[in-house]
C-alpha positions, -999 to +999 in steps of 0.1 A: +045-562-619+027-532-605+008-505-624+005-472-608-020-444-614-031-413-598-066-397-594-051-363-595-030-365-626-037-363-662-048-399-671-074-414-692-095-423-663-101-386-659-097-373-694-125-395-707-153-381-686-141-345-692-141-353-730-178-363-727-186-329-705-172-310-735-196-327-760-225-325-737-220-288-731-216-282-768-248-300-778-267-283-748-258-247-760-250-248-797-271-255-828-261-283-852-226-274-867-223-242-849-188-235-836-182-227-799-155-214-776-146-228-741-131-207-713-116-231-690-107-222-654-077-246-649-042-248-631-031-282-639-039-286-677-062-318-676-095-304-682-082-282-710-063-311-726-098-330-725-111-300-747-083-305-770-091-341-775-126-333-779-118-308-807-096-335-823-125-360-822-146-335-843-163-312-818-166-277-835-144-259-810-129-226-824-108-217-793-100-231-759-091-204-736-071-214-703-082-189-674-056-183-646-059-166-611-033-146-594-009-177-589-007-179-626+009-214-623+000-228-657+006-195-674+041-195-662+047-230-672+035-222-708+057-191-709+088-205-693+085-244-697+094-246-658+070-259-632+082-243-600+064-255-568+088-235-545+069-201-553+048-179-533+012-190-531-018-164-530-051-178-515-078-168-540-115-177-544-108-195-579-093-229-563-098-247-595-070-224-611-044-230-583-028-263-592-002-254-567-027-258-540-036-293-553+001-303-554+005-294-518-027-307-505-033-336-528-069-325-529-090-330-559-101-297-575-134-314-587-145-317-549-144-278-546-171-273-571 
């Protein structure tokens, strides 16, 4: 029996460290029980999903905002429920928002930071 996983997909191996980043960030900038908002540049949903789980685990997050770039890949998916990789792609300086680039290249957006 083979078990498959991908380092460039939403999986617990990536979500757990990202959840820790939310807790660490919150404790670094907020006072005890102070509520926070996060604006997350994202294109493939994994990072903001980790924020959602951190909130469910009790982190005092008021709002998670998903930022997008000109490619608006995730924005279109949320609006239409369709993920179209056969679309025009615009080069931008905000690579972490361009999930389409990750799909084409297989690159890890974290390596661009």
